[in-house]
SETOR-793184 format. One record per residue (C-alpha): residue in three letters; x, y negated, z negated. Coordinates in steps of 0.2 Angstrom, whole numbers, plus 5000, padded with zeros to 4 digits. Layout:
BEGIN
ALAXYZ...
END
This chain:
BEGIN
MET511050394902ASN511350264889ILE509950154882LYS510449994890ARG510650074907SER508950164906LEU508150004900VAL508849904915LEU508250034927PHE506550034920LEU506349844920SER507149824937SER505949954945CYS504449844938GLY505149694947GLY505049604931PHE506449554919LEU508249534926PHE509149594910GLY510749694913GLN510949634931GLU512449514936LYS511549444951VAL509749404956VAL509049544967ASP507849504981THR506149574975ILE504249534975TYR503849374966ILE502249384956PHE501449224950ASP500849304934SER502449324925GLN501649414910MET500849554921ASN502449664922LYS502649654903VAL500849694900LYS501049854910GLN502349924899PHE501149944885HIS499449944893PRO498650044908VAL498149924921LYS497149994936THR497849914952ILE496649894967ASN497649854983THR497149785000GLU496749965007ASP495550004992VAL494749834994GLU494249875012LYS493250025006ASN492049904997SER492249745006ASN490549665004ASN490949584988LEU491849594971SER490349674962GLU490249824974LEU492149844972LEU492149844953ARG490549954952PHE491350094962GLN493150084957SER493150044939SER492250084923ILE491549904922TYR489649884923ILE489049754935LYS487349674933GLU486949604950ASN485349504955GLY485249594972ARG486649624984GLY487749464984GLY486749374971THR487249314954ALA488249444945SER489149474929PRO490249604922SER490249704905PHE491849794898ARG491549924885GLY489849854880THR490349674879THR489549524887ALA490049434903GLN490749294892GLN491949414884THR492749464900SER494149354906PHE494549314924VAL496349274926TRP497049194942ASN498949214944GLY499149204925ILE497849064922ASN496149094914ILE494749034926ASN493149064916SER491848924919ASN491948784906PHE490048774906LEU489548954906GLY491149034898GLN491149174911GLY491549204929ASP490149244943VAL490849394951ASN490149364968ASN490849184968ILE492649254967PHE493249314984LEU493949484988PHE495149455001GLY496649345000TYR497349424984ASP498849544985GLN498149654971ILE496649654959GLY497149714941ILE495849784929LYS496349794911ALA495149864898GLY495349804880GLY495749644871GLY497049534877SER496849364869VAL498649354862THR499249344880TYR497749274890GLY496749174877SER494849144875GLY493649274882ALA494849424884ILE493849524871GLY493149674881GLY494449664895SER495149554909ILE495149554928HIS496749494936LEU496749414953ASP498549414958ASN499649354973SER501449394977LEU502749334989ASN504149434998PHE505849375003ASN506849435018LYS505349515027GLY505149405043PHE503449375050HIS501949485047GLY500049455051THR498449545048LEU496749525055PHE495149615047SER493449595055GLU491949685050ALA490049685055GLY488749775045SER486849795042PHE485749655037ASN486749545049THR488249545038PHE489949485045ASN491649475036ASN493249405044PHE494949385036VAL496649335043LYS498349325034GLY500049275040SER501649275031TYR503549225034SER505049245023ASN506949245024ASP508249255010LYS507749085002PHE506049045008SER504349135008PHE502649075015LYS500949155016ALA499249085021SER497549175023GLY495749125027ASN494149225024TYR492349195030SER490849305025VAL489049275029SER487449385028GLU485549365031ASN485449505018GLU483649535020TYR483449715017GLU481949825013VAL481949964999ASN480650094997LYS479750084980LYS478050104973PRO476750034973GLN477449934988ASN479149914996TYR480349784990ILE481049655003ASN482549554998ARG481749385004ASN482849235003GLY484449334999GLU485649255012TYR487349205007TYR488949135014ASN490749115007THR492349035013ASN494049055005PHE495748985010ASN497449035001ILE499148955004ALA500749004994ALA502548964996ALA504148994986TYR505948924988LYS507548984980LEU508448824974ALA509948914967PRO510349104963HIS509349094947HIS508148954950GLN506548964961ILE505048844964SER503348914969TRP501648844974ILE499948924977SER498248844981GLU496548914984TRP494948834990PHE493248924989ASN491548864996GLY489948974994GLN488148974994GLN486849094987HIS485049094990PHE484149174975PRO482949324980ILE481049304978ILE479849444975PHE478349364984GLU478249264999SER477249134990GLU478649094978THR479748934980LYS481448974988THR482948924978LYS484848914981TYR486548884972GLN488048804979THR489848814972GLN491548744977ASN493148794967VAL494848724969ARG496448804961SER498248754962LEU499748804953ILE501648754954SER502948864945TRP504748844941ASP505649004937TRP507349024929ASN508049194928THR509749244921THR510449404914LYS509649384897LEU508449244899ASN506849214909ASN505849054909SER504249014919PHE503548844918LYS501848814926ALA500748664930ALA499048704936TYR497448614941THR495748704943GLU494048634947GLU492348704948ASN490848614956PHE489048684957GLU487348624962TYR485648714959PHE484148684970ASN482448744963ASP481748714980ILE482948734995ASP482048595004ARG482248464990PRO483648374982LYS484648474968LEU483848494951SER485548514941SER487348514944GLY489048514935ALA490848474938GLY492248544928LYS494148504929ASN495548584920TYR497348514919ILE498548654913LEU500348664907LYS501048834902ASN502748894898ASP503349074896PHE505049094888ASN505749274887TYR507449314880PHE508449484877LEU509449474861ASN510149644866PRO509549804875LYS508349844861TRP507649674856ASN506549564867PHE505749394861ASN504349304871ILE503649134867ILE502149074877GLY501548894875GLU500048814884TYR499048654884GLN497448614893LEU496448464896ASN494648514900LYS493448394907GLY491648414912GLU490148314918GLY488348384920TYR486848324929GLY485048384924SER485848474909GLY485948334896ILE487848354897ASP488748194898LYS490548164902LEU491548284891SER493348304887ARG494148434876ASN495948474872MET496548654870GLY498248714865SER499048884860VAL500648954854ALA500949144855GLY502449244850LEU502849424854ILE504249534849ARG504649694859TYR505749834852PHE506449974862PRO507250094849THR507450244862THR507150274880ASP505550364875LEU504850234863ARG504350054864LEU503449934852GLU502649764854ALA501949644841GLY501249474844ILE500249334835ARG499349174843GLN498549024836ASP497348924847PHE496848744845VAL495148714854GLY494348544852VAL493148534837THR493148724835LYS494148804822SER495048954830PRO495649114821LEU497449174820LEU497549314833PHE498649464832SER499149624842PHE500149774840SER500449904854GLY501550054855LYS501950184868TRP502850354865ASN503350474878ALA503150614866LEU503450754879SER503850774897TRP502050794901TYR501250684887ASN501250504882LEU500350424867GLY499850244866LEU499150134852SER498449964852VAL497649864838SER497149674841ARG496149534835ASN495349434849PHE494149284851ARG493049184863ALA492848994860PRO491148914863SER490848854881PHE490248674885ASN488448734887ASP488548814870LEU489148654862TYR488348514871TRP486848574882ARG485348454878PRO484148494871GLY484848644861GLY486748634860ASN487548674844LYS489248584839ASN489448684823LEU489648854832LYS491048964827PRO492049064839GLU491649244843THR492949364835SER493349544837TYR494449684830GLN494949824842PHE495749984841GLU496150114855LEU497150264856ARG497850314874ASN498250494878GLN499050514895PHE499450684903ASN500550724918ALA500750894926GLY501550894944ASP500250824955PHE498950804942LYS498750654930ALA497450624917SER497050504902LEU495850504888VAL495650334878PRO494450324863TYR494150154857TYR493250054843MET492749874843ASP491949764830ILE491249594836ARG490749464824ASP489849294826MET489249334843ILE488449174851ARG486649204856TRP485349084862ILE483749114852PRO482149004849ASN482148904833SER480648854823LEU480048724836GLY480248854850LEU481748774857TYR483148894863THR484848854854PRO486448944852VAL486849014835ASN488149144828THR487049294823ALA487549454830HIS488649584823VAL489049714836ARG489949874835SER490549954851TYR491450124852GLY491650254866VAL492950344877GLU493650324894ALA494350464904GLN495250474920ALA495950614931GLU496950594947PHE497650724959THR498850684973LYS499550814985ARG500550795001PHE500750955012GLY501550925029LYS500550795038HIS499150805026LEU498850695011LEU497450724998GLN497050604984ALA495650634972GLY495050534956LEU493650554943GLY493250424930TYR492050434915ALA491550304902TYR490450334887THR489950174879ASN488950154863SER488649964859GLN487449914846ASP486749754837LEU487049814819GLU485549714814GLN484249804825LYS485249964827LYS484849964846GLN485949984861LEU486349814869MET485449764885TYR486249824902VAL487549934893PRO487350114900PHE487850254889HIS488650354903LYS489550304919PHE490450414931THR491550364946GLY492350474959ASN493350464975ILE494150584988ASP495350525001TYR496050635015GLN497350585028TYR497950685043LYS499150595055PHE498150445061ILE496450495054LYS495850445036VAL494250495028TYR493550445011VAL492050475000GLN491650384984GLY490250424971LEU489450324957PHE488350394943THR487550274930GLY486450334916LEU484950264908THR485150074905TYR484049974894THR483449794900ASP482849734883SER483449734865ASN482149854859GLU482650014870LYS480950014879LYS481050154891SER479650094902GLU480749954907ALA482450034907LEU483350064923LYS483350244928GLU484950344930TYR485550354948PHE486950434959VAL487550334974MET488850404987ASN489750305000GLY490950365014GLY492050305028VAL493250355042GLY494650265050ALA495750295065THR497450215068PHE498050195086LEU499450105094LYS500250105077ASN499549935072TYR497649955076THR496450035064LEU494550055068GLY493450105054PHE491650155051LYS490750155034VAL489050225027ASN488550155010ASN487250235000ILE487250395011PHE485750475002ASN484650315003GLN484550314984THR483450174976TYR484350104962TYR484549944951THR485849864941MET484649714936TYR482849734932ALA481649694947TYR483149674960PRO483549844969LEU485149854979PRO485049914997GLY484750085004ARG485750165017ASN486750045027TYR488250045039SER489749935045VAL491149945057ASN492749865056LEU494449825065ASN496049805056ILE497549735066ASN499349715059PHE500649625069
END
């Protein structure tokens, strides 16, 4: 098989580039046009709809049990933030269909205010990705992706679940497509009283004032204007409310409300050698905080982003591929009760990537990027990646990159305390990926090293006023390991996976492990299917986790092991009835100091496909 043919087959199988084909082949349209290119060089863990249903309460639970990410959660369904490889929540980028959606104000994404259902897949990429996805992609990125099919006719799905603590979760989706037009719509509603009791000393904990609800709608459509031209549109509306748990009944009850809007239109032009994707997007975040649920709001904020993005990709020949990405954003924000007036910031970036395929077993990629972020002077970013199929059973990958995070609106303009002279956080990162394949068994071992400078921290000044400054120099290193086994024999299917992450992330001034960064985390899962019956178990072990910057063991979160399990039965082909038990051993465990997560709890669900 010659180089050109093998390359064409590889790219076609990914549903990505169309080089080497004389006509456009019906395929799955993915709104994030970069994702297929990223997967050629970096491992991306993909969580599909079936995996989502195992941990359907919220995104925090899903990421906790199905990835190496550490999730800090203020009680079940409460405010939650992620940590990749010992980094902060602001150093994790949330990417919605190729568009960064981290908050303008906080610089991060609240995990439990991002809905689970409605996405066709959730991708998790560890490691720096700022050359492709911009500010915040230092520790890793979480991708919320939608896709559209053609020539599939009509299909519908209904998922309904009822669980402990008066929790109800309902999702409905419908889609229709022919050879030129594709349409998909979905809606999701989740609500929970969420008042659970946990046995602990000296007295039991009750998750008072922990109720929440979320509503989410998605609409997407695509139309083929001509054989090589397609226009696509997707929009999402989210509305949610969280009550913040209180420890004692005498405390004042508080709550937080948020409404998000995201809309994107894309024009894609695909020929034998050239691919171009032009996107225009609008994202909006609105939030209100009530320090007393019976009184008017104390503070609020509204942020709006207007985004233009163009991704141009060209094959000079079968070995050389050139990719240029340009983006412009107008960020607007207005705060209430935060001292933030009406703000406006222009952001722009230009990135260039070159990919070289010298042989069928070796591929290389190099990229640079320059950002222009308002008053902030941004560094020149770079990345280099390579992947070598050294042996039939062994692949070697290498990545080196410089990444950054621009200061958020709160960092720059919060009054009193904001600091307009902040420098962006920067990091240098190195990782070496080792992948092994032997029949039904797959394994990977990924050591990494990260050096983060000018980390933005809010610390008290001489007047006792908290203000953000560039202080910390953080070094993070560790290893991530993954093993998977899949075996089909007759009508039986067995799948098993085990993941481990060791993370050493220290402030080099104090020589102490960062807060809420466990040294050890294990995840595991076993899925078994026989005919119409499916059974699964999943386990999570998290080691000792410090909750302060001085490694005080008396206030550290103790290690814990939690196991979940479930069973599902499919009948009449299109109906699946499921039952789940979470925290089977009724373990008392915390991911955030003072806020334990629930003990043993149950749910039953029905999934209908038509």
